[in-house]
C-alpha positions in Angstrom: -0.1 -0.2 -0.1 2.8 2.3 0.9 4.2 2.1 -2.8 0.6 3.3 -4.1 0.8 6.1 -2.2 4.1 6.9 -3.2 3.5 6.4 -7.2 0.0 8.8 -6.6 1.8 11.5 -5.0 4.4 11.6 -7.4 2.2 11.2 -10.3 -0.3 13.8 -9.3 2.5 16.1 -7.9 0.9 17.1 -4.8 2.5 17.2 -1.2 -1.1 15.9 0.3 -2.8 13.5 1.7 -4.8 11.3 -0.6 -7.2 8.9 -0.5 -7.0 5.6 -2.4 -10.2 3.3 -2.2 -8.9 -0.2 -1.0 -8.7 -2.9 -3.0 -9.1 -6.8 -1.6 -5.4 -7.0 -0.9 -5.8 -3.4 1.0 -9.2 -4.2 2.9 -9.7 -3.1 6.2 -12.0 -1.3 8.7 -9.8 1.3 8.5 -10.2 2.6 4.6 -13.8 2.8 5.0 -13.0 6.7 4.3 -11.2 5.8 1.2 -13.5 6.6 -1.7 -13.3 10.6 -0.3 -12.5 13.1 -3.0 -8.7 13.2 -3.8 -6.5 16.1 -2.8 -5.5 16.2 -6.2 -9.1 16.0 -7.7 -10.6 18.7 -5.2 -7.6 21.4 -5.6 -7.6 21.2 -9.7 -8.6 24.2 -11.1 -10.3 22.0 -14.0 -13.7 21.8 -13.6 -16.6 19.5 -14.4 -18.6 21.3 -18.0 -21.3 19.5 -16.4 -21.3 21.9 -13.3 -19.9 25.2 -14.4 -21.7 28.5 -14.0 -24.2 27.9 -11.4 -24.8 29.7 -8.1 -27.6 27.1 -6.7 -25.6 24.2 -8.0 -21.7 24.7 -7.3 -19.6 23.0 -9.7 -19.1 19.2 -8.6 -15.2 18.1 -8.5 -15.1 14.4 -10.6 -13.1 12.0 -9.4 -10.5 9.2 -10.7 -12.0 5.7 -11.3 -10.4 3.4 -9.0 -8.8 0.2 -10.4 -7.1 -2.8 -9.4 -3.8 -0.5 -8.4 -5.8 1.8 -6.6 -6.1 4.8 -8.4 -6.1 5.5 -12.5 -4.3 7.6 -12.9 -3.4 9.6 -17.1 -1.6 7.7 -19.2 1.4 10.3 -19.3 0.9 10.6 -15.2 1.8 7.1 -14.8 4.8 7.4 -17.2 6.6 10.5 -16.1 5.6 13.3 -13.4 7.6 15.8 -15.6 4.8 15.4 -18.0 2.4 16.9 -15.8 2.5 20.1 -14.0 2.4 19.4 -10.4 0.6 22.6 -10.0 -2.2 22.8 -12.6 -2.3 19.2 -12.9 -2.0 20.0 -17.0 0.0 18.3 -19.1 3.6 20.1 -20.2 4.4 19.9 -23.9 7.0 22.1 -26.1 5.3 23.7 -28.6 2.0 24.8 -26.9 3.3 28.6 -25.8 3.8 28.1 -22.6 6.9 28.6 -20.6 8.3 25.7 -18.9 10.9 26.1 -15.8 13.0 23.0 -15.0 14.2 23.1 -11.2 17.8 22.2 -9.8 15.9 18.9 -8.4 14.6 18.3 -11.9 10.9 18.3 -11.3 9.6 20.4 -14.4 6.6 23.0 -14.0 4.7 25.9 -16.5 6.4 29.0 -15.5 3.7 30.9 -14.8 2.4 28.4 -12.2 5.8 27.9 -10.5 6.0 31.7 -10.4 2.8 32.2 -8.7 3.8 29.9 -6.1 6.9 31.5 -5.3 5.3 35.0 -5.2 3.2 33.2 -2.4 5.9 32.4 -0.6 6.7 28.7 -1.7 10.6 28.4 -2.2 10.9 24.5 -2.3 9.5 22.0 -5.0 6.2 21.0 -4.8 7.2 17.4 -5.2 9.6 16.3 -3.7 10.2 19.4 -1.5 13.6 19.8 -2.0 14.9 23.6 -0.9 16.0 25.6 -4.3 19.3 28.0 -4.5 18.0 29.5 -7.4 14.0 30.6 -8.0 11.8 31.4 -10.7 11.2 35.0 -10.3 8.6 37.8 -11.9 9.5 41.5 -12.3 8.1 43.9 -13.7 8.4 44.4 -17.7 6.2 44.0 -20.9 5.6 40.6 -23.0 2.7 42.5 -24.8 5.0 43.2 -27.5 5.7 39.6 -28.2 2.4 39.4 -29.0 1.1 37.6 -26.4 -1.5 38.0 -23.3 -1.1 37.7 -19.7 -1.8 33.8 -18.9 -4.1 35.8 -15.9 -6.1 38.5 -17.5 -7.4 39.3 -13.9 -6.0 42.8 -12.9 -4.0 42.5 -10.2 -2.6 45.9 -9.7 1.2 46.0 -9.5 1.4 42.5 -11.1 0.7 44.1 -14.5 3.2 42.7 -16.8 6.1 40.3 -16.3 9.3 38.7 -17.2 11.1 35.9 -16.0 14.4 36.4 -13.7 15.8 33.7 -12.3 17.0 35.0 -8.3 19.6 33.5 -6.4 18.3 33.0 -2.9 20.6 34.5 0.3 21.7 31.5 2.5 19.4 30.7 5.6 22.1 31.7 7.6 22.6 35.1 6.6 19.4 35.7 8.7 17.7 32.7 10.1 15.3 35.1 12.2 13.7 36.3 9.1 10.2 34.6 8.1 11.0 32.9 5.4 7.2 33.1 3.8 7.5 36.8 3.6 10.5 36.9 1.0 9.6 37.8 -2.4 5.8 38.7 -1.9 4.0 41.4 -3.7 3.7 44.4 -1.9 0.3 44.7 -0.1 -1.5 48.1 -0.8 -2.2 50.1 2.2 -5.4 49.9 1.1 -7.6 46.9 0.3 -9.7 48.7 -2.2 -8.7 46.2 -5.1 -11.9 43.9 -5.4 -12.9 42.9 -8.5 -16.3 44.7 -9.3 -19.2 43.1 -9.3 -21.5 42.2 -12.2 -24.6 44.5 -12.3 -24.6 45.7 -8.9 -25.1 49.2 -7.2 -22.2 50.7 -5.2 -21.8 49.2 -1.7 -23.6 52.7 -0.2 -26.9 52.3 -2.6 -29.8 50.6 -1.2 -33.1 50.5 -2.5 -36.0 52.5 -0.3 -38.9 50.7 -1.4 -41.1 48.8 0.8 -43.5 45.7 0.5 -46.3 45.1 2.9 -47.2 41.4 3.2 -49.3 39.2 5.3 -48.0 36.2 6.8 -49.4 34.0 4.4 -48.0 35.2 1.3 -45.6 32.9 -0.8 -42.1 33.7 0.0 -42.2 35.7 3.3 -41.3 34.4 6.8 -43.6 32.0 8.5 -44.7 33.0 12.1 -47.0 31.1 14.2 -47.5 31.3 18.3 -48.3 29.2 20.8 -49.5 30.0 24.6 -48.3 28.0 26.9 -52.3 26.9 27.8 -55.1 28.1 26.2 -57.1 29.3 28.8 -56.7 31.3 32.3 -59.7 31.7 34.7 -60.7 35.1 35.1 -60.1 35.2 38.5 -56.3 34.0 38.5 -53.2 35.6 38.2 -50.4 34.1 35.9 -47.2 35.7 35.9 -44.7 34.9 33.4 -46.8 33.1 31.6 -45.3 32.2 28.4 -45.9 32.1 24.4 -43.9 30.4 21.9 -42.9 32.7 18.7 -42.1 30.1 15.7 -40.4 31.5 12.8 -39.4 29.7 9.6 -37.6 31.4 6.7 -38.7 31.1 3.0 -37.4 28.2 0.7 -35.3 29.7 -1.6 -36.3 29.1 -4.8 -32.9 28.2 -6.9 -32.3 25.6 -3.9 -32.6 21.6 -5.4 -34.2 19.4 -2.8 -32.3 16.4 -3.8 -28.3 16.0 -4.7 -28.5 12.5 -6.1 -28.5 13.4 -9.3 -27.1 16.7 -9.9 -24.3 15.6 -12.1 -26.7 15.4 -14.5 -28.3 18.4 -14.6 -27.4 21.0 -17.3 -26.0 24.3 -16.4 -28.5 27.0 -15.5 -28.3 30.8 -15.3 -28.6 31.3 -11.6 -27.1 34.3 -10.8 -30.9 35.7 -9.4 -32.0 32.1 -7.5 -29.5 33.6 -4.5 -27.9 36.1 -2.9 -24.2 36.1 -3.7 -21.6 36.4 -1.2 -18.4 37.9 0.1 -16.3 35.7 2.1 -12.8 35.8 3.5 -11.1 33.1 4.9 -8.7 33.5 7.6 -6.6 30.4 7.9 -4.3 29.3 10.6 -0.6 28.3 9.2 1.4 28.6 12.1 4.0 25.3 13.1 1.3 23.0 14.8 -0.6 22.9 11.1 2.8 21.1 9.4 1.3 17.3 7.9 -2.1 16.5 7.7 -3.8 19.7 9.1 -2.6 21.6 6.3 -3.7 18.7 3.8 -6.4 18.9 5.1 -7.0 22.6 5.2 -5.8 22.8 1.8 -8.7 19.4 0.4 -11.4 21.5 2.9 -10.3 24.9 1.1 -10.3 23.8 -2.3 -14.4 22.2 -1.9 -15.2 25.7 -0.7 -13.2 27.1 -3.6 -14.9 25.0 -6.0 -18.8 25.3 -4.3 -18.6 28.7 -4.8 -20.1 30.4 -7.6 -19.1 33.1 -10.6 -21.1 36.3 -8.6 -19.5 35.1 -4.9 -16.4 36.4 -4.0 -13.1 34.9 -2.1 -10.3 36.4 -0.4 -7.7 34.1 1.5 -5.6 35.5 4.5 -3.2 33.6 6.2 -1.5 34.4 9.5 1.6 32.4 11.7 3.3 35.2 13.5 2.2 37.6 11.1 -0.6 37.9 8.7 -0.6 38.4 5.2 -3.3 38.9 2.4 -2.9 35.7 0.2 -5.5 36.7 -2.2 -7.5 39.5 -2.8 -11.4 39.4 -2.9 -11.7 37.7 -6.3 -15.1 36.7 -8.2 -15.1 32.9 -8.4 -14.9 32.6 -12.3 -13.2 29.7 -13.7 -10.0 32.5 -14.0 -10.8 33.1 -10.1 -11.2 29.9 -8.6 -7.8 28.4 -10.4 -5.9 31.2 -8.8 -7.8 30.7 -5.7 -6.6 27.2 -5.5 -3.0 28.0 -6.8 -3.1 30.8 -3.5 -4.0 28.0 -1.0 -1.4 25.1 -2.7 0.9 27.5 -2.1 0.7 27.9 1.8 3.2 26.7 4.1 3.7 26.5 8.0 6.1 28.6 10.4 5.5 30.4 13.1 3.5 31.6 16.2 -0.2 32.1 16.4 -1.2 35.8 15.8 -5.1 35.8 15.4 -5.8 39.4 15.8 -3.6 40.4 13.3 -5.0 37.6 11.1 -8.7 39.5 11.9 -7.4 42.6 11.2 -6.6 42.2 7.7 -9.9 40.3 7.8 -11.6 43.0 8.6 -9.7 45.5 6.4 -11.1 43.5 3.4 -14.3 44.1 4.4 -14.2 47.8 5.3 -11.7 49.0 2.3 -13.6 47.1 -0.4 -15.2 49.5 -3.4 -18.1 46.5 -3.7 -20.3 44.5 -1.2 -22.0 41.5 -2.2 -25.4 41.0 -0.4 -24.1 38.5 1.9 -20.6 39.0 4.0 -18.7 36.6 6.4 -15.6 35.8 7.4 -14.7 32.3 8.4 -11.5 31.5 11.0 -9.7 28.3 11.5 -7.0 28.0 13.8 -5.3 25.3 16.0 -3.1 27.3 18.2 -3.4 30.1 20.8 -2.9 33.3 19.9 0.0 34.0 22.0 0.7 37.8 20.5 -2.9 39.6 21.8 -3.6 38.3 25.0 -1.8 35.9 27.5 -1.8 32.3 27.2 -4.8 30.9 29.6 -3.1 29.0 32.3 -6.4 27.8 33.3 -9.0 28.2 36.6 -9.9 31.6 36.4 -7.8 33.4 33.6 -10.5 32.5 30.8 -13.0 34.7 32.7 -10.5 37.6 33.1 -8.9 37.6 29.7 -10.7 40.3 27.4 -10.6 38.6 24.2 -12.6 41.2 22.6 -9.2 42.7 21.8 -8.8 39.8 19.7 -11.6 40.7 16.9 -11.3 44.5 15.4 -14.0 46.8 17.0 -15.4 47.5 13.5 -17.1 44.3 13.1 -18.2 44.1 16.4 -21.7 42.6 16.5 -22.9 46.0 17.8 -21.0 47.9 15.5 -20.1 51.0 18.2 -23.7 51.9 17.5 -25.0 50.5 20.7 -27.4 48.4 19.1 -28.2 44.8 18.1 -28.4 45.2 14.3 -25.1 46.8 13.8 -23.1 43.5 12.6 -23.4 42.8 9.1 -20.4 40.2 9.3 -20.2 37.6 11.3 -16.6 35.2 11.8 -17.5 31.5 12.1 -14.8 30.2 14.2 -13.5 26.8 13.8 -11.2 25.6 16.7 -8.9 23.0 15.1 -7.8 19.8 17.3 -7.2 19.6 20.8 -4.9 22.4 21.6 -6.2 25.6 20.5 -7.8 28.5 22.3 -11.6 27.1 23.0 -12.4 30.4 25.1 -10.7 32.8 22.6 -12.4 31.4 19.5 -15.9 31.1 21.0 -15.6 35.1 22.3 -14.9 36.0 18.7 -17.6 34.5 17.3 -19.7 35.5 20.0 -19.1 38.8 20.0 -19.6 39.3 16.1 -22.7 37.1 15.8 -21.2 34.0 14.2 -21.0 30.5 15.3 -18.2 27.7 17.3 -17.5 24.3 15.8 -15.5 22.2 17.5 -13.2 20.1 15.0 -11.6 17.2 17.5 -11.6 14.7 14.7 -8.9 16.7 12.3 -11.0 14.6 9.3 -13.9 16.3 9.5 -13.0 19.5 8.9 -14.2 19.6 5.0 -17.8 18.5 6.8 -17.3 21.3 9.0 -16.7 23.6 6.5 -19.4 22.5 4.0 -22.1 22.7 6.5 -21.1 26.7 7.2 -21.1 26.9 3.5 -23.8 25.3 2.5 -25.7 27.9 5.4 -23.9 31.3 4.1 -25.2 30.3 0.1 -28.7 30.2 1.1 -29.1 33.4 2.8 -33.2 34.3 2.2 -33.3 37.0 4.8 -31.3 40.0 6.7 -31.8 42.5 9.1 -34.9 40.3 10.7 -36.5 42.6 13.4 -39.4 40.8 15.5 -42.2 43.0 17.5 -43.9 42.2 19.7 -46.8 44.8 21.1 -49.3 44.1 24.1 -52.4 44.5 22.8 -54.8 44.5 26.6 -54.4 48.2 28.6 -53.3 46.0 31.2 -50.9 43.7 30.3 -46.9 43.4 30.5 -43.9 42.4 29.3 -42.2 40.6 31.6 -39.1 39.5 29.7 -38.1 37.5 26.3 -35.9 34.5 26.5 -33.7 34.7 22.6 -30.4 33.3 23.6 -27.8 35.3 21.8 -30.1 37.7 20.0 -30.2 41.4 21.5 -33.5 42.1 22.6 -35.2 45.4 24.0 -38.0 46.2 26.2 -39.9 49.5 25.9 -39.8 51.3 29.4 -43.8 50.9 30.2 -43.1 47.4 29.0 -45.5 47.2 26.7 -43.7 46.7 23.5 -40.4 44.3 23.0 -38.0 43.7 20.2 -35.8 40.7 19.0 -32.8 41.5 16.7 -32.3 38.4 14.6 -30.0 39.3 11.7 -29.9 36.7 8.6 -31.8 33.5 8.0 -30.8 30.8 5.5 -33.5 29.5 3.8 -36.0 27.3 5.3 -34.2 27.9 8.9 -35.9 28.2 12.3 -35.9 30.4 15.3 -38.1 30.2 18.6 -38.4 32.9 21.2 -40.1 32.5 24.4 -42.1 35.9 25.3 -43.3 36.1 29.2 -46.5 38.1 30.1 -47.5 39.0 33.1 -51.6 38.1 33.3 -53.5 39.8 35.8 -56.6 38.6 37.3 -59.5 40.2 34.9 -63.6 39.9 35.1 -64.1 41.5 32.1 -65.1 38.8 29.8 -64.8 35.6 28.5 -61.5 36.3 26.3 -58.6 38.3 26.5 -56.0 39.3 23.5 -52.0 39.3 24.6 -50.3 40.6 22.0 -49.2 41.0 18.4 -46.9 40.2 16.2 -44.9 42.1 13.1 -41.8 41.4 11.7 -39.3 43.7 9.2 -37.0 42.7 7.0 -34.6 43.2 4.0 -34.7 40.9 1.2 -30.9 40.6 0.3 -31.8 39.7 -3.7 -34.0 42.7 -4.4 -33.1 45.0 -1.0 -36.9 45.9 -0.5 -37.9 45.9 2.7 -40.6 43.6 3.2 -43.3 43.8 6.6 -45.4 41.3 7.8 -47.8 40.8 10.3 -49.6 38.1 11.8 -53.4 38.5 11.1 -54.6 37.0 14.1 -53.6 38.5 17.8 -52.3 35.9 20.7 -55.6 35.2 22.1 -56.7 33.1 25.3 -60.1 32.3 27.1 -60.8 33.6 30.3 -63.7 31.1 31.6 -65.6 31.6 35.1 -64.4 28.2 36.5 -61.4 26.8 36.2 -60.8 23.5 34.1 -58.2 20.9 32.8 -56.0 22.4 30.4 -53.2 20.9 28.6 -50.1 22.5 28.5 -48.7 22.9 24.7 -45.9 20.6 23.6 -44.1 23.4 22.0 -43.8 25.4 24.6 -42.5 22.6 26.6 -40.0 21.7 24.3 -38.5 25.0 24.1 -38.7 25.3 27.9 -36.6 22.6 27.6 -33.8 23.7 25.7 -33.3 27.0 27.1 -33.1 25.0 30.5 -30.6 22.7 29.4 -28.8 25.6 27.3 -28.5 27.3 31.0 -27.3 24.5 32.9 -24.9 24.2 30.2 -23.6 27.8 30.9 -24.0 27.2 34.7 -22.0 23.8 34.5 -19.2 25.7 32.5 -18.8 28.6 34.3 -17.9 25.9 38.2 -16.1 24.1 35.5 -13.7 26.9 35.0 -13.4 27.8 39.2 -11.5 24.1 38.6 -15.2 22.4 40.7 -16.0 19.7 38.3 -17.7 18.0 40.9 -20.3 20.9 41.3 -20.1 21.6 37.3 -21.4 17.6 36.9 -23.7 17.9 39.7 -25.5 20.7 37.4 -25.7 18.9 34.4 -27.4 15.9 36.2 -29.8 17.6 38.0 -31.0 19.1 35.0 -30.8 16.2 33.3 -33.1 14.6 35.8 -35.5 17.4 35.4 -35.9 16.8 31.4 -36.7 13.9 32.1 -39.9 14.5 33.9 -41.4 17.1 31.8 -44.5 16.2 29.6 -42.6 16.2 25.9 -39.5 13.8 27.6 -42.8 11.3 29.1 -43.9 11.7 24.9 -40.9 10.5 23.7 -40.1 14.2 22.3 -36.5 13.8 20.0 -35.0 17.0 20.7 -36.0 15.9 24.5 -33.9 13.1 24.5 -31.5 14.3 22.6 -30.6 17.2 25.0 -30.7 14.7 27.4 -27.5 12.8 25.8 -26.2 16.3 24.8 -25.8 16.7 28.9 -24.9 13.0 29.3 -21.8 13.5 27.2 -20.8 16.7 28.8 -20.8 15.0 32.2 -18.6 12.4 30.5 -16.0 15.3 29.1 -16.0 16.8 32.7 -14.6 13.9 34.4 -11.5 15.3 35.1 -9.5 18.2 34.7 -6.8 16.7 32.0 -10.0 15.8 29.6 -11.9 19.0 30.3 -9.2 20.9 29.0 -8.4 18.6 26.1 -12.1 18.6 24.5 -14.9 19.3 27.0 -14.5 23.1 27.2 -14.3 23.0 23.6 -17.0 20.4 23.0 -19.6 23.3 25.8 -18.6 25.9 24.3 -19.8 24.7 20.9 -22.7 23.3 22.3 -23.6 26.8 23.6 -22.8 28.6 20.8 -25.3 26.1 18.9 -28.4 27.0 21.3 -27.9 30.4 21.7 -28.1 30.9 17.6 -30.5 28.1 17.0 -27.6 27.2 14.3 -25.7 24.0 13.4 -22.5 23.9 14.6 -19.8 21.1 14.4 -19.3 19.8 17.7 -16.4 16.9 18.4 -16.7 13.7 16.7 -19.8 11.8 19.4 -22.9 10.6 17.7 -24.9 11.2 21.1 -26.1 13.8 20.4 -26.8 13.7 16.5 -29.8 14.2 16.1 -29.7 17.4 18.1 -27.6 18.8 15.4 -30.1 18.1 13.0 -32.4 20.0 15.0 -30.9 22.7 13.5 -29.6 21.9 10.3 -31.4 23.3 7.2 -31.8 21.1 3.8 -29.4 23.5 2.1 -26.8 22.8 4.5 -27.7 19.2 4.3 -27.2 18.9 0.9 -23.8 20.8 0.2 -22.9 18.3 3.6 -24.4 15.3 1.3 -21.7 16.5 -1.7 -18.9 17.1 0.9 -19.5 13.6 1.9 -20.5 11.6 -1.2 -19.0 11.1 -4.4 -19.4 10.3 -7.6 -17.4 8.0 -9.4 -17.1 8.2 -13.5 -16.4 5.9 -15.9 -14.5 6.7 -18.8 -17.5 7.7 -21.1 -18.9 9.7 -18.2 -21.6 7.9 -16.8 -22.0 7.3 -13.0 -20.8 3.7 -12.0 -22.2 1.7 -9.8 -20.4 1.8 -6.9 -22.0 3.3 -3.8 -21.5 6.9 -2.1 -19.5 6.3 0.9 -20.9 6.4 5.0 -21.8 9.8 6.1 -19.4 11.2 8.7 -20.6 10.7 12.4 -20.4 13.8 13.3 -22.8 15.0 10.8 -26.2 12.9 10.4 -27.5 12.7 6.9 -30.7 14.7 6.7 -32.7 17.0 9.3 -35.4 16.1 10.8 -38.7 18.7 11.4 -38.3 20.8 15.1 -41.4 19.1 16.1 -41.5 15.4 18.0 
């Protein structure tokens, strides 16, 4: 098997992990992921002609056909790696009009490919990793006079015309402390206003002022439902903290396909208007601890992200170690943009320390300096270490609660945005803690402060699936700037509280009106909020109107403000004589969710005080209380999953070592998921798999299934009968409704 790995890696020219399908002589239980995408295929800039040009249906890379030798390579690749450029994977032939560079180690590449690699800091052979004494370097000089257009037609600022220069590297002994990747970089501009122009989009400051008034029965608008905890309260009885559930469900995006099983046979479609395009900045940790498998898996996951973005989406890549640099400016993911992004990601090398704050500062600068803006903006942060430059490394105990982790995040992208309002954030940071050595408290604080989510990637192989789930949501935003208003109807009523997790809530001084700032919603995403109201005794009638619900949001495509109001007021009966009433299962279910989240937060606080015994006791007490509720006795799926998650957290708080290694990150990722009611990756546990489904949207699952499934093609291009691989344990295959 070892020889197959070496041959495959040599032929494909990538120093990455290749998953080779198992053969009869290699069959073992450990090879059950053998049919995942190979890194070479996923990072290849060559796209399937059947899947280009669709925002709704991102391009799916084709996969080599397994053979008895493990991987069937092209006839050229099996003979000699010299005939294939190890960077772009295209053939190299004299007379094709492309310059060929042969290195001192005898490996050859397209000149424009290897100079792009060198420009991004790579000074070793991509095939054998030999350190080069002489490197191909590009310096300004016009090659247009020879009648040949540029290889990369996109305007890269200072990179507008180049000629071949071979430059000798200085001896490493001359300046051993110098950061290697800082050599021969194109200088970064002072202002990142070199983002690629959008296709028929208005300037960043322009917005439509039109408003559309609809009712909640209109197709394509938010669905709003209300559920009082009981249907009747006797007239002579007062009821403080009477609970009403407000349930929201975002509309279905018109371009989302309900199944991915036959996507490969679908023709390309013009889908620019079926979803809101995205501006995405990825901030990637390339410190020394990311060397080896971690970096290879990160490159593969980034390849999947790049291939999933459409031509209207834009991507920028920031890498950071001891310092940070903009590896790739904000570019549209056209075929050319994808190729350039893939080359930039492939050039990543690991060394140095971990400066998360500097990486986030540059990502915020990319977003703030851009001339143009897509409707959706987001930042993805991945790190496997602790920031040692901006904040002190937590030493355990109470250090986490005393450190101001907000210093890591530029104030310009804080959720409040300096306005004091919960609607200030437009650029959430979705943070991914990689492995067991990352600073989970810092990553959670960054995501919480910006309005993003925190995911814990305990098993390294799950990184692509975690990214896929996140991207599936970002590529399906159908509602923006959503604000829910609750206004009391009966003159004697007052709001006592609103339970909304991490969402910003306000209640007017007279306690008659309240607001929930929700922000963005993905297609078919659901939210549940509990409104508590004080009901006094009242002899005036047989019925009482409690409050009415309104919502206003912006359509991300048309930019119109949409106002909708629930047609019916929330009412309860006020009979003269008390009668037996049934507590709403929907209200009880959401009470259990909030109760469990509060217990998790309390247990985590105790654990940070090194009181793990009390932390475990808090979780156990909550688990027992949940088991006695009516929804648990009815076998409610969410309640059962909450109990399983609480038990998992108890096990991860068994001792200090386990808590430091995985318990803290697991709990914080769970808290992030519950407080935002949005799916996150959590460790590698199957106990809470059904709970993850409660927050997954169909668009997330579609993208996740693409990540977990490959369709093997034969030479004629028809799908071969190989079954899809088993889905990763951390992610279920299909969500179930929120109900029981």
